[in-house]
N, C-alpha and C positions, 0 to 999 in steps of 0.2 A: 251394688250389683254390677253397675257399668264399670266402676273402677276395678273390681275384681276380675271382670271379663277382660279388660284391657291388660291387666297384669298377667293373666294366664296366656293371652295371645302373644304378649312380648316374650314370655318364657318359651312358648312353643316355637316362635321364630328363632330365638337364640339357640335352642337345642337343635333345631333343624340345621342351622348354619354350622355350628361347631361339630356336630356329628358328621355332616357331609365333608367338612374340611379335613377331618382326621381319618376318614375312611378310604377315600380313593383320590386320585389326582384331580386337580382342578380342571374345569372346562368353562366355556363361555357362559353357560347358565349360572354357575356358581358365582363367577366374577360379576355378571350382570346383577345378581341379587344383592351383592355388596355395594356396587358402584351406583345403582339406580336409587338407592335409599340413603338420603343424607344422614339420617340418624344411625344407620348401620355403618356407613362409611366412616363416620366420626369415631367408631370403635376401633378403627384401624389407622391411627394417626400417621404412623411411619409409612405405611403403604400408600395412604392418601397423598403424601407429599413426595413420594419416591420419584426422582427425576427420570428413571428409566421407563416409567409408564408413558412419558411424553416422547422419549427418544426411540423406542422400539415398538414394533407392532405387537398386538396382544398375543398372536400366535408364537412370535419369537420369545416373548416372556414366558408363555406356557411351556414351550419345548425346552428352552435353554436355562430357565431359572426356576419356575414354580415346580415343575415335575421333577427336576433334578433335586431340589430341596426336599420334596415329599419323599423321594426314594431314599435319600440320605437319612431322614428322620424316622420314617416308618417302616422301611424295608431293610436297610443295611446296618446302620450304626446303633440304633436304639430299638428296644423291644416294647411295643405298645400293648402288652398283654398283662392282665392282672396277675395271673398265676406265676408269671416270671418274677414278680415282685413279692408275692406272698408265700410261695413255696420255698422251703429250705434248699431244695436242690435246684431252684431257678429253672425248672422245666415248665414248658407251656402245656397246660392240661387241656387237651382238646376233646377228651371223652366225657362220658356221663358223670364222672366224679367231680366235674367242675361245678361248684355250688351255684354259679350264676345260671347255668343251664336249667337246673331244677326250678329256680325262681322264674325264669322265662317260661318254662313249660306250664307252671302253675297259672300264669297270667296269659297264656296263649300267645306268647310272643315268639314268632318263629324266625330263626336266623338261617338264611341261605348262604352258607359259607362260600360256595363257589361264586355266587353272584357278587357277594361283598368282597371277594378276593382276600379273605382272612383265613387263618388256619384254626382259629378258636373263637368261640362266642364271647370270650372275655376281652376282646379287642376294645380299645378305648372308644373307637367310633361306634361300635355296636352298643356298648354300655350307655353312651350318650344318646343313641337312637332309642334305647329302651326308656330313658327319661323323657324323651320327646313323646313316645307313645303314651306314657303315664300322664303327661301333661295334657295331651289331646283327649284322653279319657276323662280327665278332670274337668275339662271344658264342657264336655257332653253332660257330665253330672251337674255342673253348674247351670247349664241351660235347661236341664230337666228339674231343677230345684231339688236335687237329691243331695241333701246335706250329709247324710250318712255316707253315701258313696264318695262325696268330696273328701270327707275326713279320712276315710279308709285309704283313698289314693294318696293323700298327703302323707299319711303314715308310711305307706309303702315307699314313697319318694324319699322321705327323710331317712328311712332305714337303709335304702339302697345307696344313698349318698354316703351315709356314715360307715356302713359295713363294707362297701365296695369302692366306689369311685374315690372318696376322700382318703381311703387307706393307701392308695398307690399312685393315683393320677398326679397329685402335686409334684412328686419326685420326678415322674416322667416328664411333665410339662416344664419344670425348671431346667431339666437337662435338654429338652427339645428347644427351649428358648435360647439357651446358651449355644447350641449347635446349629441353630437356624442360619441360613445364608440369604434369606430374602425377608423384606419387611412384612410380607403377607403372613409368613409362618411365625415370625417374631411376634407380631401383633396378635395373631390368632391364638398362639399358645398362652400369651399373657391374658388375653380376653377370657379364654376358657377357664383358666385358674381363678381369676377374679370372680367370674360369674358363678362357678361352682361353690365357692366359699360364701358369696353373698346369697345364693339361692338356698343354701342350707339354713342360713340365718332367717331368710324370708319364710321358708316352710315351717321352721320352728315357731316363728311368731304367729303365723297363720293358725297353726294347731292350737297354740295357747289362747288365741283370741276368738276363734270361731268354732273350735271343737271342744265339746264338754269333757270328753275323755282325755285323760292325761297322756302325754307322749311318754316315751321310755323314762323310767325313773332313773335319773343320773345325778 
């Protein structure tokens, strides 16, 4: 029980971090969350050893490096939306025909597009935030000793990773890592890709070990 609780808390922390990193520009709060936790900072090895962090003020780094890199990767040169990668016409589907919106609605996950400053709910940061929400709900089910709820949430997580995130995000992240101009986003994109792949394996193992019902027959 304690090990499972620690594992879900680690997953919640990582989904919170990577969803925030991919959604909007960095600020002091985000950088503090990385730098104040040795285990978290170790996940950003190039950022950790970057000489400019000692040479320049944090505000200079934010204004002249991190936010410029964010704009380059998420607003200008690359398209961080699932529908761009999955539709034949490469159009971003921002309306009700977007399949992720239907899933969000079913699970009462509301996306405030204006607040998030995204044009569609299938933005990488929003999809990662959805996984964060599912993991948080899983933790509540675990604390309530609700095994059935736990298994249902694991099944939803696995399906969302398989049918959505892992269908397009690896290609986006590989491109973003190549295009990145700062160690923060170089490490962040690499971390996100490695974590999503390992989390899919973890969820699959959890379902096989702890849930009596079979996962998808593949």
